[in-house]
C-alpha positions in Angstrom: -17.8 23.8 26.3 -15.2 24.4 29.0 -17.8 25.0 31.8 -15.8 22.8 34.2 -12.1 22.9 35.3 -9.9 20.2 33.9 -6.8 18.6 35.4 -3.6 19.7 33.7 -2.5 17.4 30.9 0.7 15.9 32.4 3.4 16.3 34.9 6.9 14.6 34.9 6.4 12.6 38.0 9.3 10.4 39.1 7.4 8.2 41.6 5.6 5.4 39.7 2.8 5.0 42.2 2.1 8.7 42.2 2.1 8.8 38.4 -0.3 5.9 38.4 -2.6 7.6 40.8 -2.4 10.9 38.8 -3.2 9.0 35.6 -6.2 7.4 37.1 -7.4 10.7 38.5 -7.0 12.3 35.1 -9.0 9.6 33.4 -11.8 9.9 36.0 -11.8 13.7 35.8 -12.0 13.6 32.0 -14.9 11.2 32.2 -16.7 13.3 34.7 -16.3 16.5 32.6 -17.6 14.6 29.5 -20.7 13.4 31.5 -21.4 16.9 32.8 -21.0 18.5 29.3 -23.4 15.8 27.9 -25.9 16.5 30.6 -25.7 20.2 30.1 -26.2 19.9 26.4 -29.3 17.8 27.0 -30.7 20.3 29.4 -29.8 23.2 27.1 -31.5 21.6 24.2 -34.7 20.6 26.0 -37.5 23.0 25.4 -38.8 24.8 28.4 -42.3 24.8 29.6 -42.0 27.5 32.2 -44.3 30.5 32.0 -43.7 33.2 34.5 -45.7 36.3 35.5 -43.4 38.9 37.0 -43.0 42.6 37.5 -39.7 42.5 35.4 -38.0 39.6 33.7 -34.7 40.5 35.4 -36.0 38.9 38.6 -36.0 35.4 37.0 -32.8 33.8 38.3 -31.9 31.1 35.8 -34.0 31.3 32.7 -33.7 28.5 30.0 -34.1 28.9 26.3 -37.9 28.8 25.5 -39.1 30.2 28.8 -41.9 32.7 28.5 -42.7 35.5 30.9 -45.3 38.2 31.2 -43.6 41.4 32.3 -46.1 43.5 34.2 -43.8 46.5 34.1 -43.8 46.6 30.3 -47.2 44.9 29.7 -45.6 42.5 27.2 -44.9 38.8 26.9 -41.2 38.0 26.5 -39.4 34.9 25.4 -35.9 33.9 26.6 -33.5 33.3 23.7 -30.2 31.4 24.4 -27.9 30.9 21.4 -24.1 31.1 21.0 -24.3 34.9 20.4 -27.5 35.9 22.4 -28.8 35.2 25.9 -31.6 37.6 26.5 -35.3 38.2 26.9 -37.0 39.4 23.7 -40.4 40.7 23.1 -42.9 38.3 21.6 -45.2 39.6 18.8 
């Protein structure tokens, strides 16, 4: 997913203690990134239950896939679609 920065793979460190600390930090960072990616995947795949009533959907800060909004400016209900290729509000029929 690459949402989070990662520590560079390796350095040629001469000091054994520094290398040991770097290796431990690298393992910890990799575990943290994996946990964050797992959490994000769970959140992204959880259906939303938010229904908004707004003047325009662009005022909704962080919509999630499945959110529904009534746009007073257009008089239409819109659904938020979030896929690999699309992240946008679309009119509902």
